[in-house]
Steps between C-alpha positions, in 0.01 A plus 500: 500500500226764493354691794348833602633765738231491768668629817383847593735543796408854609125524425421786736748743343506352147170322423525505117585161351566480125460165328842341440575161350849351473637211297851371571695224329860432410704359216800397707707803403228765553199586714197614301231717656175635366301752700141590407378812682150643514502835680295820494783725382843429357823702491849450351706819537836338578696420183853476644612151612581501870250781571211514745253280313314425828345847467335387173263208455753240606535123518778346705677168553725466806710186466728329755667218306675357809282506814816457714639829362324817625550675163223528245442665164221751462368532147248780434337603170250758384256430212747608229762255629733744677701293748637570845726221631709475816664236719450555872413365845240769581359837407809707581790312343450471124775415259354620172538282195760619250380601153624177340282297741195722448532443124475121547144515639238536227148636554225563247178674597165529329501880552804564281832649605435876516452670840155634589332685789229346713186430301190281527580141412323370191495140615775270625864547405765229485874482547706202380845463655807281446764485776806301392709327764786741416288789632552360851847650497585414863380140487680192376190342348550320170138388452160548661428125467402368844587826679334551838480873563285753683312791345211739507307673223351846530298773335523860616450855383650738754461809281152429363190695602393185688816339644474125551702203623414134439713186528506126438623398848365694798713765672452575871637852549331816626569692177561401137843339471580246230865477606430237763650165396369336816160507328617345171339167416662181359528489122609167351600461136433172322795294380 
């Protein structure tokens, strides 16, 4: 499945909308994502896994594998593939992924792996990601085949000169807040 992040949920305060395309597919034992981002400037300062990558140019995947369970996983990456991952029910209750789980998720970006300060973008950048089923350390999922989940996809840049917030499924809150599972949309995986 391929789509674009078109929801500009807070246009008065944050009118800038970078171009973001997402491809998602699975191989049974792993989810594969590919983000293509076209933005005016790009930044990747965070090099430590588990750090505040949302302050950089950041793409995110919030995934609720069981819609009956209020918990979800929030995956966040900057352009050099630095990962933040937590399991939670909302903004204020994260259980951060242990190092052995972080190491299971692979990300490869077109901008290399060295940190860099904000600079003008020289065209689109891409990030290819593999999330094995074992990275969902609180779930009892054996395969993504036929899974009916809920999710949302995001792009942000809280620490950039022009902060921005776009999403796949719309979010109806007064201020930017991606940690709102009530606005996740259905995501069905083929068998």
